[in-house]
C-alpha angles and dihedrals in degrees: 000000000000118000122223096252090053089056092046091052092050095046090048089054090068091064090063110064093205097048088047090053090051089052091051090052093049095044094047091049091048090053102034102035118010091187090057089047091054089049094059106107100168145353119215120207100213127186096263102007150023122246130198126210116202125202091228095044122062092197127082121248112218115210106175118212109291142048092031094158093055091042092052087055089051091048090052092056093041091049090053092050095046092050091046095051095037095228094123089094089068097046121111099181146344115222119200098161094109120075114254094355130098118197117200116194114207128194122243093261092062095051092041092052091054097232119174124216 
C-alpha cells in the first residue's frame, strides 16, 4: 500500500521534465524487460538529456529528452544483441537521442580488430 509521502513524491516528479523522463525509463524497463530494469544502476539528469548507466555495460546510454518509452524498448533489444554477440566490451557509448536512429560508439580496438556486428 502506498503512503501519502510516496504519492506526493511521484506527483511532484511530473513537474520536473527530466525526473519525469527518468521515471518513464524505469517504468518502461520494469514492465517491458525486467532484466534491463534490474541492470539500471543510475540515471543522470544532464543539461539537455538523460543518460542511463547499466550494471552490465560500462558505457553510458544517452536518451535525450523525448520518446523515452520507445527508446527504452530499443535499448532492451540492443542490450540483448550486444550481450549475445559480446561486443559490449568494445562499446564507448550508446546514443538514442535521435528519433528512429541508434548510434553505437566503439573504441579503436574494435575497429582495428575488424569486428563485424
